C-alpha positions in Angstrom: 1.0 117.9 227.7 1.2 117.9 223.9 1.1 120.7 221.5 0.5 120.2 217.7 1.8 123.1 215.3 1.1 123.5 211.6 4.1 125.0 209.9 2.1 126.0 206.7 3.1 129.5 205.8 5.1 130.4 208.9 8.4 131.8 209.1 11.3 129.8 210.4 12.4 132.1 213.1 8.8 132.7 214.2 8.0 129.1 214.5 11.4 128.2 216.1 10.7 130.8 219.0 7.2 129.5 219.7 8.5 125.8 219.8 11.5 126.8 221.9 9.1 128.5 224.5 7.0 125.5 224.4 9.7 123.1 225.0 11.1 125.0 228.0 7.5 125.3 229.5 7.9 129.1 229.8 4.2 129.4 228.9 3.2 127.4 232.1 2.5 128.8 235.4 4.9 126.0 237.1 7.9 127.0 235.1 11.2 126.1 236.5 14.4 126.6 234.6 16.1 123.7 236.0 13.5 121.1 235.3 12.3 119.8 232.0 8.8 120.4 231.2 6.7 117.5 230.6 5.8 118.9 227.1 5.8 117.2 223.5 5.8 119.3 220.7 4.6 118.0 217.3 5.3 120.0 214.0 3.6 119.1 210.8 3.8 120.2 207.3 7.4 121.6 207.7 7.9 121.5 203.9 5.4 124.3 203.4 7.5 126.7 205.5 7.7 130.3 204.2 11.5 130.5 203.3 12.5 133.2 200.7 14.8 132.4 197.9 17.2 134.9 199.0 17.8 133.3 202.4 18.0 129.8 200.8 21.0 131.1 198.6 22.9 133.3 201.5 22.2 131.9 204.9 25.1 129.6 206.0 25.4 127.1 208.7 28.9 126.7 210.2 30.5 124.5 212.7 34.2 124.4 214.0 35.9 121.4 215.4 38.5 123.2 217.2 41.3 122.3 215.0 43.3 124.3 212.5 41.1 124.3 209.1 38.3 122.6 210.9 35.6 125.1 210.0 32.8 123.7 208.0 30.4 125.9 206.3 26.9 124.6 204.6 24.5 126.9 202.7 20.7 126.5 203.7 20.0 125.1 200.2 22.4 122.2 200.6 21.0 121.6 204.0 17.6 121.4 202.5 18.7 119.1 199.6 20.6 116.7 202.0 18.2 116.5 205.0 15.0 118.4 204.2 13.3 121.2 206.1 13.0 119.4 209.0 16.6 119.8 209.7 16.4 123.6 209.4 13.7 123.6 212.1 15.8 121.2 214.2 18.8 123.6 214.0 16.9 126.7 214.8 15.2 125.4 217.8 18.4 123.7 219.2 20.1 127.1 219.0 17.3 129.0 220.8 17.4 126.7 223.7 19.9 127.2 226.6 23.2 125.3 226.1 23.3 123.1 229.3 22.5 119.5 230.0 19.0 119.9 229.6 19.1 120.8 225.6 19.6 117.1 224.4 16.5 116.1 226.7 14.5 119.2 225.5 15.2 118.2 222.0 14.0 114.5 222.2 10.6 116.2 223.1 10.6 117.9 219.5 8.8 115.6 217.0 8.9 116.9 213.4 6.8 115.1 210.7 
């Protein structure tokens, strides 16, 4: 099954929750949480997402390597400048999926254009 979503005018979080539900297959009657659904999700017009200027200036993405002083923080504006809006969607969907062995497989079924 293949889903095509248009991101024009959508909020980032609302779009990401829809995509996460579709990738996990929770909208299907044959849903099993330990099986990867045979689903591909295509997202188009990601550059036309509805993101407020306030959020671009304030939202931070952080990661921690585990070492002392290993915390890295990037603002949303810098992520957009470096990698584009597609990376925002990818990060949001990834964090909404369960953190187990299925997550990398599910993320391969997400196609952002």
